[in-house]
C-alpha positions as CSV (number, residue, x, y, z in Angstrom):
1,I,0.0,0.0,0.0
2,G,2.8,2.4,0.9
3,K,4.3,2.9,-2.5
4,K,2.3,6.1,-3.2
5,I,2.1,7.3,0.4
6,K,5.8,6.7,1.2
7,P,7.2,9.7,-0.8
8,Y,4.9,12.0,1.3
9,M,6.1,10.5,4.5
10,E,9.8,10.7,3.5
11,T,9.5,14.4,2.9
12,G,8.5,14.9,6.5
13,Q,5.5,16.9,5.4
14,Y,2.1,16.5,7.1
15,V,-0.3,14.7,4.9
16,P,-4.0,15.0,5.7
17,N,-5.7,11.7,6.6
18,E,-8.2,12.2,3.9
19,I,-5.4,12.1,1.3
20,V,-3.8,9.1,2.8
21,I,-7.1,7.2,3.1
22,S,-8.1,8.1,-0.5
23,L,-4.7,6.9,-1.8
24,M,-5.0,3.7,0.2
25,R,-8.6,3.1,-1.1
26,H,-7.5,3.9,-4.6
27,E,-4.6,1.4,-4.4
28,L,-6.8,-1.3,-2.7
29,G,-9.6,-0.7,-5.3
30,A,-7.1,-1.0,-8.2
31,A,-5.6,-4.1,-6.7
32,K,-9.0,-5.8,-6.3
33,D,-10.0,-4.9,-9.8
34,K,-6.9,-6.6,-11.2
35,N,-6.9,-9.3,-8.6
36,V,-3.4,-8.4,-7.5
37,L,-2.2,-9.1,-4.0
38,L,-0.6,-6.3,-2.1
39,D,2.7,-6.8,-0.3
């Protein structure tokens, strides 16, 4: 899940939970659509 979120965390900048959740949901949704297991 962390591939898109990680760059934000590494910069040390605050990322609103809404953005983090939306990114996580987007990645989870894409993975489910493609039947890909996340690490």
